[in-house]
Biotite code that builds the C-alpha atoms (Angstrom):
import biotite.structure as struc

atoms = struc.array([
    struc.Atom([8.733, 25.356, -3.408], chain_id="A", res_id=1, res_name="MET", atom_name="CA", element="C"),
    struc.Atom([5.276, 25.366, -4.438], chain_id="A", res_id=2, res_name="ASN", atom_name="CA", element="C"),
    struc.Atom([2.594, 23.789, -2.191], chain_id="A", res_id=3, res_name="ALA", atom_name="CA", element="C"),
    struc.Atom([1.953, 20.939, -4.581], chain_id="A", res_id=4, res_name="GLN", atom_name="CA", element="C"),
    struc.Atom([5.745, 19.809, -4.310], chain_id="A", res_id=5, res_name="LEU", atom_name="CA", element="C"),
    struc.Atom([5.719, 20.214, -0.802], chain_id="A", res_id=6, res_name="ARG", atom_name="CA", element="C"),
    struc.Atom([3.009, 17.870, -0.260], chain_id="A", res_id=7, res_name="HIS", atom_name="CA", element="C"),
    struc.Atom([4.677, 15.419, -2.499], chain_id="A", res_id=8, res_name="ILE", atom_name="CA", element="C"),
    struc.Atom([7.853, 15.727, -0.435], chain_id="A", res_id=9, res_name="VAL", atom_name="CA", element="C"),
    struc.Atom([5.874, 15.495, 2.954], chain_id="A", res_id=10, res_name="ILE", atom_name="CA", element="C"),
    struc.Atom([4.096, 12.423, 1.627], chain_id="A", res_id=11, res_name="ARG", atom_name="CA", element="C"),
    struc.Atom([6.883, 10.547, 0.115], chain_id="A", res_id=12, res_name="MET", atom_name="CA", element="C"),
    struc.Atom([8.787, 11.020, 3.366], chain_id="A", res_id=13, res_name="PHE", atom_name="CA", element="C"),
    struc.Atom([6.152, 9.543, 5.207], chain_id="A", res_id=14, res_name="VAL", atom_name="CA", element="C"),
    struc.Atom([6.087, 6.690, 2.537], chain_id="A", res_id=15, res_name="THR", atom_name="CA", element="C"),
    struc.Atom([9.734, 5.775, 3.097], chain_id="A", res_id=16, res_name="LEU", atom_name="CA", element="C"),
    struc.Atom([9.393, 5.781, 6.872], chain_id="A", res_id=17, res_name="LEU", atom_name="CA", element="C"),
    struc.Atom([6.930, 2.982, 6.297], chain_id="A", res_id=18, res_name="ILE", atom_name="CA", element="C"),
    struc.Atom([9.168, 1.185, 3.933], chain_id="A", res_id=19, res_name="LEU", atom_name="CA", element="C"),
    struc.Atom([11.902, 1.541, 6.333], chain_id="A", res_id=20, res_name="ILE", atom_name="CA", element="C"),
    struc.Atom([9.673, -0.073, 9.030], chain_id="A", res_id=21, res_name="VAL", atom_name="CA", element="C"),
    struc.Atom([8.160, -2.745, 6.765], chain_id="A", res_id=22, res_name="LEU", atom_name="CA", element="C"),
    struc.Atom([11.767, -3.727, 5.470], chain_id="A", res_id=23, res_name="GLU", atom_name="CA", element="C"),
    struc.Atom([13.289, -3.800, 9.026], chain_id="A", res_id=24, res_name="THR", atom_name="CA", element="C"),
    struc.Atom([10.568, -6.114, 10.036], chain_id="A", res_id=25, res_name="LEU", atom_name="CA", element="C"),
    struc.Atom([11.110, -8.504, 7.374], chain_id="A", res_id=26, res_name="ALA", atom_name="CA", element="C"),
    struc.Atom([14.801, -8.524, 7.569], chain_id="A", res_id=27, res_name="SER", atom_name="CA", element="C"),
    struc.Atom([14.498, -9.217, 11.206], chain_id="A", res_id=28, res_name="SER", atom_name="CA", element="C"),
    struc.Atom([11.207, -11.563, 11.557], chain_id="A", res_id=29, res_name="LEU", atom_name="CA", element="C"),
    struc.Atom([12.089, -13.796, 8.593], chain_id="A", res_id=30, res_name="PHE", atom_name="CA", element="C"),
    struc.Atom([15.372, -14.992, 9.550], chain_id="A", res_id=31, res_name="PRO", atom_name="CA", element="C"),
    struc.Atom([13.912, -15.293, 13.237], chain_id="A", res_id=32, res_name="MET", atom_name="CA", element="C"),
    struc.Atom([11.489, -18.197, 11.745], chain_id="A", res_id=33, res_name="PHE", atom_name="CA", element="C"),
    struc.Atom([14.202, -19.860, 9.562], chain_id="A", res_id=34, res_name="GLY", atom_name="CA", element="C"),
    struc.Atom([13.050, -18.174, 6.482], chain_id="A", res_id=35, res_name="MET", atom_name="CA", element="C"),
    struc.Atom([16.223, -16.523, 5.367], chain_id="A", res_id=36, res_name="SER", atom_name="CA", element="C"),
    struc.Atom([15.931, -16.936, 2.003], chain_id="A", res_id=37, res_name="ARG", atom_name="CA", element="C"),
    struc.Atom([12.300, -15.339, 1.438], chain_id="A", res_id=38, res_name="TYR", atom_name="CA", element="C"),
    struc.Atom([12.036, -11.562, 1.654], chain_id="A", res_id=39, res_name="ARG", atom_name="CA", element="C"),
    struc.Atom([8.800, -9.955, 1.202], chain_id="A", res_id=40, res_name="ILE", atom_name="CA", element="C"),
    struc.Atom([9.997, -6.892, -1.119], chain_id="A", res_id=41, res_name="PRO", atom_name="CA", element="C"),
    struc.Atom([7.804, -4.225, -0.097], chain_id="A", res_id=42, res_name="PHE", atom_name="CA", element="C"),
    struc.Atom([9.621, -1.646, -2.079], chain_id="A", res_id=43, res_name="ASN", atom_name="CA", element="C"),
    struc.Atom([7.667, -3.256, -5.326], chain_id="A", res_id=44, res_name="VAL", atom_name="CA", element="C"),
    struc.Atom([4.318, -2.756, -3.365], chain_id="A", res_id=45, res_name="LEU", atom_name="CA", element="C"),
    struc.Atom([5.083, 0.789, -2.311], chain_id="A", res_id=46, res_name="ILE", atom_name="CA", element="C"),
    struc.Atom([6.322, 1.263, -6.317], chain_id="A", res_id=47, res_name="VAL", atom_name="CA", element="C"),
    struc.Atom([3.032, -0.002, -7.433], chain_id="A", res_id=48, res_name="LEU", atom_name="CA", element="C"),
    struc.Atom([0.938, 1.943, -5.248], chain_id="A", res_id=49, res_name="TYR", atom_name="CA", element="C"),
    struc.Atom([2.718, 5.128, -6.663], chain_id="A", res_id=50, res_name="ILE", atom_name="CA", element="C"),
    struc.Atom([2.286, 4.099, -10.276], chain_id="A", res_id=51, res_name="THR", atom_name="CA", element="C"),
    struc.Atom([-1.390, 3.145, -9.855], chain_id="A", res_id=52, res_name="PHE", atom_name="CA", element="C"),
    struc.Atom([-2.626, 5.695, -7.518], chain_id="A", res_id=53, res_name="LYS", atom_name="CA", element="C"),
    struc.Atom([-0.555, 8.945, -8.769], chain_id="A", res_id=54, res_name="LEU", atom_name="CA", element="C"),
    struc.Atom([-0.704, 11.096, -11.497], chain_id="A", res_id=55, res_name="ARG", atom_name="CA", element="C"),
    struc.Atom([2.569, 13.461, -11.215], chain_id="A", res_id=56, res_name="THR", atom_name="CA", element="C"),
    struc.Atom([5.770, 13.931, -13.363], chain_id="A", res_id=57, res_name="PRO", atom_name="CA", element="C"),
    struc.Atom([7.493, 13.107, -10.109], chain_id="A", res_id=58, res_name="TRP", atom_name="CA", element="C"),
    struc.Atom([6.795, 9.250, -10.437], chain_id="A", res_id=59, res_name="ILE", atom_name="CA", element="C"),
    struc.Atom([10.344, 8.386, -11.744], chain_id="A", res_id=60, res_name="PRO", atom_name="CA", element="C"),
    struc.Atom([12.338, 10.167, -8.745], chain_id="A", res_id=61, res_name="VAL", atom_name="CA", element="C"),
    struc.Atom([9.806, 8.667, -6.369], chain_id="A", res_id=62, res_name="MET", atom_name="CA", element="C"),
    struc.Atom([10.566, 5.480, -7.908], chain_id="A", res_id=63, res_name="VAL", atom_name="CA", element="C"),
    struc.Atom([14.088, 6.273, -7.277], chain_id="A", res_id=64, res_name="PHE", atom_name="CA", element="C"),
    struc.Atom([13.832, 6.870, -3.780], chain_id="A", res_id=65, res_name="LEU", atom_name="CA", element="C"),
    struc.Atom([11.810, 4.058, -2.898], chain_id="A", res_id=66, res_name="VAL", atom_name="CA", element="C"),
    struc.Atom([14.646, 1.854, -4.703], chain_id="A", res_id=67, res_name="GLN", atom_name="CA", element="C"),
    struc.Atom([17.475, 3.616, -3.073], chain_id="A", res_id=68, res_name="TRP", atom_name="CA", element="C"),
    struc.Atom([16.154, 3.430, 0.563], chain_id="A", res_id=69, res_name="PHE", atom_name="CA", element="C"),
    struc.Atom([15.345, -0.425, -0.204], chain_id="A", res_id=70, res_name="HIS", atom_name="CA", element="C"),
    struc.Atom([19.140, -0.741, -1.154], chain_id="A", res_id=71, res_name="SER", atom_name="CA", element="C"),
    struc.Atom([19.893, -0.080, 2.338], chain_id="A", res_id=72, res_name="ILE", atom_name="CA", element="C"),
    struc.Atom([18.367, -3.432, 3.435], chain_id="A", res_id=73, res_name="PHE", atom_name="CA", element="C"),
    struc.Atom([19.531, -5.966, 0.288], chain_id="A", res_id=74, res_name="THR", atom_name="CA", element="C"),
    struc.Atom([22.583, -6.581, -1.491], chain_id="A", res_id=75, res_name="VAL", atom_name="CA", element="C"),
    struc.Atom([20.701, -6.306, -4.541], chain_id="A", res_id=76, res_name="GLU", atom_name="CA", element="C"),
    struc.Atom([21.213, -3.429, -6.937], chain_id="A", res_id=77, res_name="GLY", atom_name="CA", element="C"),
    struc.Atom([18.863, -0.358, -6.826], chain_id="A", res_id=78, res_name="TRP", atom_name="CA", element="C"),
    struc.Atom([19.710, 0.198, -10.518], chain_id="A", res_id=79, res_name="GLU", atom_name="CA", element="C"),
    struc.Atom([17.591, -3.006, -11.861], chain_id="A", res_id=80, res_name="MET", atom_name="CA", element="C"),
    struc.Atom([14.574, -2.366, -9.441], chain_id="A", res_id=81, res_name="GLY", atom_name="CA", element="C"),
    struc.Atom([14.371, 1.375, -10.675], chain_id="A", res_id=82, res_name="THR", atom_name="CA", element="C"),
    struc.Atom([14.582, 0.253, -14.167], chain_id="A", res_id=83, res_name="ILE", atom_name="CA", element="C"),
    struc.Atom([11.965, -2.219, -13.554], chain_id="A", res_id=84, res_name="ALA", atom_name="CA", element="C"),
    struc.Atom([10.015, 0.303, -11.646], chain_id="A", res_id=85, res_name="GLY", atom_name="CA", element="C"),
    struc.Atom([9.869, 2.961, -14.141], chain_id="A", res_id=86, res_name="ILE", atom_name="CA", element="C"),
    struc.Atom([9.281, 0.449, -17.036], chain_id="A", res_id=87, res_name="ILE", atom_name="CA", element="C"),
    struc.Atom([6.215, -0.797, -14.881], chain_id="A", res_id=88, res_name="VAL", atom_name="CA", element="C"),
    struc.Atom([5.155, 2.756, -14.471], chain_id="A", res_id=89, res_name="ALA", atom_name="CA", element="C"),
    struc.Atom([5.131, 3.432, -18.199], chain_id="A", res_id=90, res_name="ILE", atom_name="CA", element="C"),
    struc.Atom([3.136, 0.080, -18.962], chain_id="A", res_id=91, res_name="VAL", atom_name="CA", element="C"),
    struc.Atom([0.533, 1.515, -16.021], chain_id="A", res_id=92, res_name="VAL", atom_name="CA", element="C"),
    struc.Atom([0.579, 4.916, -17.416], chain_id="A", res_id=93, res_name="SER", atom_name="CA", element="C"),
    struc.Atom([-0.873, 3.843, -20.670], chain_id="A", res_id=94, res_name="TYR", atom_name="CA", element="C"),
    struc.Atom([-3.699, 1.252, -19.198], chain_id="A", res_id=95, res_name="ALA", atom_name="CA", element="C"),
    struc.Atom([-4.075, 3.588, -15.823], chain_id="A", res_id=96, res_name="LYS", atom_name="CA", element="C"),
    struc.Atom([-7.360, 4.644, -17.145], chain_id="A", res_id=97, res_name="ASP", atom_name="CA", element="C"),
    struc.Atom([-8.930, 1.118, -17.696], chain_id="A", res_id=98, res_name="LEU", atom_name="CA", element="C"),
    struc.Atom([-7.715, 0.158, -13.897], chain_id="A", res_id=99, res_name="MET", atom_name="CA", element="C"),
    struc.Atom([-10.130, 0.822, -11.294], chain_id="A", res_id=100, res_name="HIS", atom_name="CA", element="C"),
    struc.Atom([-9.623, -0.732, -7.723], chain_id="A", res_id=101, res_name="PHE", atom_name="CA", element="C"),
    struc.Atom([-13.122, -1.079, -6.913], chain_id="A", res_id=102, res_name="SER", atom_name="CA", element="C"),
    struc.Atom([-12.864, -4.165, -4.800], chain_id="A", res_id=103, res_name="SER", atom_name="CA", element="C"),
    struc.Atom([-10.002, -6.243, -2.922], chain_id="A", res_id=104, res_name="VAL", atom_name="CA", element="C"),
    struc.Atom([-10.059, -9.049, -5.344], chain_id="A", res_id=105, res_name="ALA", atom_name="CA", element="C"),
    struc.Atom([-9.572, -6.567, -8.429], chain_id="A", res_id=106, res_name="ILE", atom_name="CA", element="C"),
    struc.Atom([-6.655, -5.014, -6.122], chain_id="A", res_id=107, res_name="THR", atom_name="CA", element="C"),
    struc.Atom([-4.958, -8.221, -5.580], chain_id="A", res_id=108, res_name="MET", atom_name="CA", element="C"),
    struc.Atom([-5.291, -9.414, -9.307], chain_id="A", res_id=109, res_name="VAL", atom_name="CA", element="C"),
    struc.Atom([-3.528, -5.945, -10.780], chain_id="A", res_id=110, res_name="LEU", atom_name="CA", element="C"),
    struc.Atom([-0.836, -6.193, -8.121], chain_id="A", res_id=111, res_name="THR", atom_name="CA", element="C"),
    struc.Atom([-0.160, -9.842, -9.188], chain_id="A", res_id=112, res_name="GLN", atom_name="CA", element="C"),
    struc.Atom([0.121, -8.916, -12.873], chain_id="A", res_id=113, res_name="VAL", atom_name="CA", element="C"),
    struc.Atom([2.205, -6.083, -12.317], chain_id="A", res_id=114, res_name="PHE", atom_name="CA", element="C"),
    struc.Atom([4.587, -7.993, -10.127], chain_id="A", res_id=115, res_name="GLN", atom_name="CA", element="C"),
    struc.Atom([5.043, -10.519, -12.418], chain_id="A", res_id=116, res_name="CYS", atom_name="CA", element="C"),
    struc.Atom([5.730, -7.886, -15.156], chain_id="A", res_id=117, res_name="LEU", atom_name="CA", element="C"),
    struc.Atom([8.319, -6.617, -12.831], chain_id="A", res_id=118, res_name="TRP", atom_name="CA", element="C"),
    struc.Atom([10.200, -9.882, -12.120], chain_id="A", res_id=119, res_name="VAL", atom_name="CA", element="C"),
    struc.Atom([10.192, -10.414, -15.655], chain_id="A", res_id=120, res_name="ALA", atom_name="CA", element="C"),
    struc.Atom([12.039, -7.267, -16.246], chain_id="A", res_id=121, res_name="VAL", atom_name="CA", element="C"),
    struc.Atom([14.220, -8.078, -13.355], chain_id="A", res_id=122, res_name="ILE", atom_name="CA", element="C"),
    struc.Atom([15.354, -11.466, -14.467], chain_id="A", res_id=123, res_name="ILE", atom_name="CA", element="C"),
    struc.Atom([15.617, -10.293, -18.106], chain_id="A", res_id=124, res_name="GLY", atom_name="CA", element="C"),
    struc.Atom([18.139, -7.516, -16.911], chain_id="A", res_id=125, res_name="LEU", atom_name="CA", element="C"),
    struc.Atom([19.920, -10.450, -14.788], chain_id="A", res_id=126, res_name="LEU", atom_name="CA", element="C"),
    struc.Atom([20.215, -12.597, -18.108], chain_id="A", res_id=127, res_name="ALA", atom_name="CA", element="C"),
    struc.Atom([21.665, -9.713, -19.944], chain_id="A", res_id=128, res_name="LEU", atom_name="CA", element="C"),
    struc.Atom([24.168, -9.160, -17.101], chain_id="A", res_id=129, res_name="LYS", atom_name="CA", element="C"),
    struc.Atom([25.194, -13.112, -17.704], chain_id="A", res_id=130, res_name="GLY", atom_name="CA", element="C"),
    struc.Atom([23.434, -14.653, -14.570], chain_id="A", res_id=131, res_name="ALA", atom_name="CA", element="C"),
    struc.Atom([23.588, -18.110, -14.593], chain_id="A", res_id=132, res_name="GLU", atom_name="CA", element="C"),
    struc.Atom([20.026, -20.237, -15.255], chain_id="A", res_id=133, res_name="ASN", atom_name="CA", element="C"),
    struc.Atom([19.740, -21.603, -12.019], chain_id="A", res_id=134, res_name="PHE", atom_name="CA", element="C"),
    struc.Atom([20.049, -18.122, -10.483], chain_id="A", res_id=135, res_name="TYR", atom_name="CA", element="C"),
    struc.Atom([17.222, -17.029, -12.868], chain_id="A", res_id=136, res_name="LEU", atom_name="CA", element="C"),
    struc.Atom([15.051, -20.428, -11.804], chain_id="A", res_id=137, res_name="LEU", atom_name="CA", element="C"),
    struc.Atom([15.597, -19.800, -8.207], chain_id="A", res_id=138, res_name="ASP", atom_name="CA", element="C"),
    struc.Atom([14.750, -16.025, -8.387], chain_id="A", res_id=139, res_name="LYS", atom_name="CA", element="C"),
    struc.Atom([11.638, -16.879, -10.180], chain_id="A", res_id=140, res_name="PHE", atom_name="CA", element="C"),
    struc.Atom([10.595, -19.925, -7.805], chain_id="A", res_id=141, res_name="TRP", atom_name="CA", element="C"),
    struc.Atom([11.411, -17.500, -4.959], chain_id="A", res_id=142, res_name="ARG", atom_name="CA", element="C"),
    struc.Atom([8.961, -14.869, -6.595], chain_id="A", res_id=143, res_name="PHE", atom_name="CA", element="C"),
    struc.Atom([5.979, -17.271, -6.654], chain_id="A", res_id=144, res_name="ILE", atom_name="CA", element="C"),
    struc.Atom([5.351, -17.090, -2.705], chain_id="A", res_id=145, res_name="PRO", atom_name="CA", element="C"),
    struc.Atom([6.586, -13.702, -2.148], chain_id="A", res_id=146, res_name="GLU", atom_name="CA", element="C"),
    struc.Atom([4.504, -12.165, -4.778], chain_id="A", res_id=147, res_name="SER", atom_name="CA", element="C"),
    struc.Atom([1.401, -13.935, -3.464], chain_id="A", res_id=148, res_name="LEU", atom_name="CA", element="C"),
    struc.Atom([1.973, -12.579, 0.078], chain_id="A", res_id=149, res_name="ILE", atom_name="CA", element="C"),
    struc.Atom([2.087, -9.159, -1.217], chain_id="A", res_id=150, res_name="LEU", atom_name="CA", element="C"),
    struc.Atom([-1.057, -9.333, -3.400], chain_id="A", res_id=151, res_name="SER", atom_name="CA", element="C"),
    struc.Atom([-3.047, -10.399, -0.168], chain_id="A", res_id=152, res_name="PHE", atom_name="CA", element="C"),
    struc.Atom([-1.227, -7.399, 1.658], chain_id="A", res_id=153, res_name="LEU", atom_name="CA", element="C"),
    struc.Atom([-1.843, -4.640, -0.883], chain_id="A", res_id=154, res_name="SER", atom_name="CA", element="C"),
    struc.Atom([-5.579, -3.743, -0.249], chain_id="A", res_id=155, res_name="PRO", atom_name="CA", element="C"),
    struc.Atom([-4.337, -3.454, 3.113], chain_id="A", res_id=156, res_name="PHE", atom_name="CA", element="C"),
    struc.Atom([-1.024, -1.410, 2.659], chain_id="A", res_id=157, res_name="LEU", atom_name="CA", element="C"),
    struc.Atom([-2.934, 0.643, -0.577], chain_id="A", res_id=158, res_name="PHE", atom_name="CA", element="C"),
    struc.Atom([-5.565, 1.814, 2.216], chain_id="A", res_id=159, res_name="SER", atom_name="CA", element="C"),
    struc.Atom([-2.827, 3.086, 4.356], chain_id="A", res_id=160, res_name="ILE", atom_name="CA", element="C"),
    struc.Atom([-1.014, 4.836, 1.725], chain_id="A", res_id=161, res_name="LEU", atom_name="CA", element="C"),
    struc.Atom([-4.472, 6.340, 0.558], chain_id="A", res_id=162, res_name="ASP", atom_name="CA", element="C"),
    struc.Atom([-4.719, 8.105, 3.890], chain_id="A", res_id=163, res_name="LYS", atom_name="CA", element="C"),
    struc.Atom([-1.327, 9.265, 3.576], chain_id="A", res_id=164, res_name="ILE", atom_name="CA", element="C"),
    struc.Atom([-1.313, 10.603, -0.133], chain_id="A", res_id=165, res_name="TRP", atom_name="CA", element="C"),
    struc.Atom([-5.205, 11.862, 0.192], chain_id="A", res_id=166, res_name="ALA", atom_name="CA", element="C"),
    struc.Atom([-5.868, 10.145, -2.961], chain_id="A", res_id=167, res_name="SER", atom_name="CA", element="C"),
    struc.Atom([-9.629, 10.491, -4.323], chain_id="A", res_id=168, res_name="SER", atom_name="CA", element="C"),
    struc.Atom([-12.169, 7.808, -4.426], chain_id="A", res_id=169, res_name="GLU", atom_name="CA", element="C"),
    struc.Atom([-11.544, 7.157, -8.198], chain_id="A", res_id=170, res_name="ARG", atom_name="CA", element="C"),
    struc.Atom([-7.688, 6.514, -6.829], chain_id="A", res_id=171, res_name="GLY", atom_name="CA", element="C"),
    struc.Atom([-6.140, 9.091, -8.701], chain_id="A", res_id=172, res_name="MET", atom_name="CA", element="C"),
    struc.Atom([-4.141, 11.930, -6.753], chain_id="A", res_id=173, res_name="LEU", atom_name="CA", element="C"),
    struc.Atom([-3.536, 14.861, -9.167], chain_id="A", res_id=174, res_name="GLY", atom_name="CA", element="C"),
    struc.Atom([-6.806, 14.496, -11.116], chain_id="A", res_id=175, res_name="ASP", atom_name="CA", element="C"),
    struc.Atom([-8.213, 17.645, -12.126], chain_id="A", res_id=176, res_name="ASN", atom_name="CA", element="C"),
    struc.Atom([-11.399, 16.548, -13.343], chain_id="A", res_id=177, res_name="GLY", atom_name="CA", element="C"),
])
């Protein structure tokens, strides 16, 4: 195994441990406070970080791993999240050179925009599966507060992940120039 792949595996392992801790906290704390219908999808935030900040051909595999570990904590299928994550990664790859995470506000806005794309893909896939309109509408209304919380948390979590992934000031791990 070459050195770059070894670093990716180690950093991905640490990222997955953070995901497990965050999912465990979200799964246990929110029901304690009577908010059993809301779950903060930290997997989306980690997938967005991976797609925003890393330049590697392993992004689809990393998205799959994040979604697979997320599936331990939810009854929702990992396959729709993986498809949505890869679609978002493709869109981000086209716009990556235009995105600069120079401030907290820009980070939050970009995170919110791509979360909207994520939920649009998920709702589209659910509609294709024949989900009822009430369920789709309920999913959308639950998305709004969850996405706002994630957008506010994104600068903090991204700074932690920046330290783990050792991404540069420009924010692109894997750049050669």
